[in-house]
C-alpha positions in Angstrom: 0.0 0.0 0.0 1.3 3.4 -0.9 1.2 6.1 1.7 -1.6 8.7 1.7 0.3 11.9 2.4 -0.6 15.6 2.8 3.0 16.6 3.5 6.3 15.0 2.5 7.2 12.3 5.0 10.8 11.9 6.0 11.9 8.5 7.2 15.2 8.9 9.0 17.8 7.0 11.1 20.8 8.1 13.0 24.1 6.4 13.9 25.7 8.0 17.0 28.6 7.9 19.4 26.3 6.4 22.0 22.7 6.6 23.5 23.1 9.5 25.8 21.1 12.3 24.2 22.8 15.0 26.2 26.4 14.0 25.7 26.6 11.8 22.6 26.6 13.0 19.0 25.5 12.0 15.5 28.0 10.3 13.2 25.7 9.4 10.3 22.2 10.4 9.2 20.2 8.9 6.4 16.7 10.1 5.3 14.2 9.0 2.7 11.8 11.8 1.7 8.6 10.5 0.3 6.4 13.1 -1.4 2.6 13.1 -1.7 2.9 12.3 -5.4 4.9 9.2 -4.6 8.4 10.6 -5.6 11.2 9.4 -3.3 14.6 10.9 -2.5 17.2 9.2 -0.3 20.2 11.0 1.1 23.0 9.9 3.6 25.7 11.9 5.2 28.4 11.1 7.7 29.2 13.7 10.3 32.2 14.5 12.3 31.0 14.3 15.9 33.9 16.4 17.3 34.5 13.6 19.9 36.0 10.1 19.8 33.7 7.4 18.7 33.8 4.7 21.4 34.8 1.2 20.3 31.4 -0.2 21.5 29.6 2.2 19.2 31.9 1.3 16.2 31.2 -2.4 16.9 27.5 -1.7 16.2 27.5 0.6 13.2 31.1 0.1 11.9 32.0 3.8 11.7 35.4 4.8 13.0 37.1 8.1 13.8 39.1 7.9 10.5 35.8 7.5 8.6 34.5 10.9 9.8 37.6 13.0 10.4 37.2 14.9 7.1 33.4 15.1 7.2 31.4 18.2 8.1 30.3 18.8 11.7 26.6 18.9 12.4 26.8 22.7 13.0 28.2 23.1 9.5 25.4 21.2 7.9 22.5 22.0 10.3 21.0 24.9 8.3 21.0 22.9 5.1 19.5 19.9 6.8 16.8 22.0 8.4 15.9 23.5 5.0 15.6 20.0 3.5 13.2 18.9 6.3 11.1 22.1 6.2 7.4 21.3 5.8 7.9 17.6 6.3 6.5 15.1 8.8 8.9 12.6 10.4 9.0 8.8 10.7 11.4 6.3 12.0 11.9 3.1 14.0 12.3 3.8 17.8 12.4 7.5 16.7 10.2 8.8 19.5 12.6 7.7 22.2 15.9 8.3 20.5 16.3 9.7 17.0 13.9 12.7 17.2 15.2 13.8 20.7 18.8 13.4 19.5 18.1 15.4 16.3 16.4 18.1 18.3 19.4 18.4 20.6 21.9 18.7 17.7 19.8 21.5 16.1 19.7 23.3 19.4 23.5 22.9 20.0 24.0 24.2 16.4 21.8 27.2 17.1 19.4 26.4 14.4 15.7 27.0 15.1 14.0 23.8 13.9 10.5 23.8 15.3 9.5 20.2 16.0 6.1 21.2 17.2 4.9 22.0 13.7 5.3 18.5 12.4 3.7 15.1 12.9 5.6 12.0 14.0 5.1 8.3 13.3 7.2 5.7 15.1 7.0 2.4 13.2 8.4 0.6 16.1 5.4 1.5 18.3 3.0 0.1 15.6 5.1 -3.0 15.5 5.3 -3.5 19.2 1.6 -2.9 19.6 0.9 -5.5 16.9 3.7 -8.0 17.0 6.4 -7.2 19.7 9.6 -7.6 17.7 12.8 -5.8 16.6 13.5 -4.1 13.2 15.2 -7.1 11.7 12.3 -9.3 12.8 9.8 -6.7 11.6 11.4 -6.6 8.2 11.4 -10.4 7.9 7.8 -10.6 9.3 6.2 -7.9 7.2 8.4 -7.9 4.0 9.6 -11.5 4.0 13.2 -10.2 3.5 16.5 -10.4 5.4 17.8 -7.1 6.5 21.3 -6.8 5.1 23.7 -4.3 6.7 21.6 -3.8 9.8 22.7 -0.8 11.9 23.8 1.1 8.9 21.6 4.2 8.8 20.6 3.9 5.2 19.6 0.2 5.4 17.6 0.8 8.5 15.9 3.9 7.0 14.8 2.0 3.8 13.7 -1.0 5.8 11.5 1.2 8.1 9.8 2.7 5.1 9.0 -0.7 3.6 7.8 -2.0 7.0 5.3 0.9 7.4 3.8 0.3 3.9 3.5 -3.4 4.6 1.9 -2.7 8.0 -0.8 -0.6 6.2 -1.4 -3.6 3.9 -1.6 -6.1 6.7 -3.8 -4.2 9.3 -7.2 -2.9 8.0 -7.7 -0.9 11.2 -4.5 1.2 10.5 -5.6 4.4 8.7 -3.4 5.4 5.8 -3.2 8.9 7.2 -0.1 10.4 8.9 -2.2 12.5 11.3 -4.1 9.5 12.5 -0.9 7.3 12.8 0.8 10.1 14.6 -1.9 10.4 17.2 -2.3 6.7 17.8 1.3 5.5 17.4 3.6 8.1 18.7 4.7 8.4 22.3 5.1 12.2 22.1 1.4 12.9 22.3 1.4 13.8 26.0 5.0 15.0 26.3 5.9 18.6 26.7 9.5 17.9 26.0 11.0 15.0 24.0 12.6 13.4 27.0 9.2 13.3 28.8 10.4 15.2 31.9 7.2 17.2 31.6 3.9 15.9 30.4 0.4 17.3 29.9 -2.2 16.1 32.4 -5.9 15.4 31.5 -6.6 19.2 31.7 -3.7 20.1 29.4 -1.6 21.5 32.1 2.2 20.9 32.1 3.2 18.8 35.1 6.5 17.2 36.2 7.0 13.6 35.2 9.9 12.8 37.5 11.4 13.4 40.9 9.9 14.8 44.1 7.4 17.1 42.2 6.1 14.4 39.9 2.4 15.1 39.0 2.6 18.8 40.2 2.0 21.7 37.8 5.4 23.1 36.6 4.2 26.7 37.0 3.1 26.1 40.5 6.5 24.5 41.5 8.4 27.4 39.9 6.4 29.9 41.9 6.7 28.1 45.2 10.3 26.8 44.7 12.1 29.2 42.3 15.5 27.5 43.0 14.2 24.4 41.2 14.5 26.2 37.9 18.1 27.0 38.5 18.8 23.4 39.6 17.4 22.0 36.4 19.1 24.6 34.2 22.5 23.7 35.8 21.7 20.0 35.8 22.4 17.2 33.2 19.1 17.6 31.3 18.7 17.8 27.5 18.7 21.3 26.0 15.1 20.6 24.7 14.0 20.0 28.3 15.6 23.2 29.5 14.1 25.1 26.6 10.6 23.8 27.5 11.1 24.7 31.1 12.2 28.3 30.2 9.2 28.8 28.0 6.9 27.8 30.9 8.8 30.1 33.3 8.6 33.1 31.0 4.9 32.5 30.4 4.3 32.4 34.1 6.3 35.6 34.7 4.6 37.5 31.9 1.2 36.2 33.0 
């Protein structure tokens, strides 16, 4: 089944120095842009992470320091990448928990304003786990009856994810071929204020803490009664996207 799209949909995958969104960096990005008319464009770029790639990361994706030493940094390519993703919705495999937050952090570190709130997200892994409970390799074999060659290379994973989503739409009649519907039902960001989920919206649409001693309390209320908590979080080891969300809430409260 071909995708029913209103906006271009970009399937993407990242290879990184590790899994810590705050400290690790991207070493490769591949994305497949699918247009509403069915046209497809695939691009892959390796990136100099400006830090050593740990051996354990290289053992997974095969990318070494020598492979990326002459590649552009993310800061150098961030504006061009943001332009290529402008007006697009995003899709990936495990993208809600890792790829999208990591990409958002890199854009923030590069000083490029890439507004994630304007686009829809589809995480193919969430559809898969709700339906079958497997990994990407197993999903590819199950839905597409193919062996995933070069697993953990960004381009192979990106292309496989695109094929899996189309096969899922063929297999499950209850899945709507509509990105807005898939985004609402199969993306873990729906109640998150920030990508890391440190703040979430409660049933009344109010931002509340989702961790620590203030879990469940409105963020604005805590910032008013305990102003030092803002400074503690801003100085703490939290993602830039989380700090950005916290600052927006604080400024809104001060101006209100």
